[in-house]
N, C-alpha and C positions, 0 to 999 in steps of 0.2 A: 752764599754757599749755593744757591739756586737762581734759575732765571726762568721766566716764562715769556712767550712771544703772543700772547693773547692781545688781540687788537693791533698787532703789527701786520703789515703787508709785504714784508720783505725778510730775507733770511739773514742771519748773522752768525759769525764765528765767536767761539766762547774759549776762553783759557781760565781754568779755575786754579786760584793761588792760594798757597798757605800763608802763614804769617810772615816768612821770610821771602815772600814773592817767588816761590819755587812753583813751577807749573805742575799740578797734580794730575791733571787731564785736561782734555780738549774736546770740543763739539765743533764739527766743521759744518757750516750752512745750516744751521737750525732753522728750520721753516717756520710759518706762521702757525698759531694754535698749538704750539709744542712746549714742552717742559723738559728741562735738564738741571741736574745738579751733581755735587761731587762731595761725599763724606770727607770731613776735614778741611773743607776750603774756607777761607775768611774773606776772600774777595773774588769778584769775577770780572775780567777784562773782555768787553764786548767790542767787536771789531767788524768791519765789513767783510761780507763772504770772500774766502780767498786770501785773507790778509795773513792769517797764521802760516800758511804755505810760503807766501811771498816772503814774509819775515824770517822764515827759517825757524820759527818757534817749535820746540818740541817738548814733550813730557819729560820733567826732570831739569829743564832750564832754569836758571833763576834770572829773572828780569831785574832790570836796573833802569831807574827813571833819571833822565838827565834833561836839564833845561837847555834849549837851543838858543 
């Protein structure tokens, strides 16, 4: 439900997910030495900066995992 970037040298995008993989909230380009969290989150998807926008992910979306 929370992430820190202590020791990291680059930014990341975050999507906080509930048990049903619904996006509860997002953080775009969280920089080094930062902390972010979301009440109720059960998992956090970490992506390269800009990936949330590129994928069109928005709060309220339900993510689905597929094997390619």
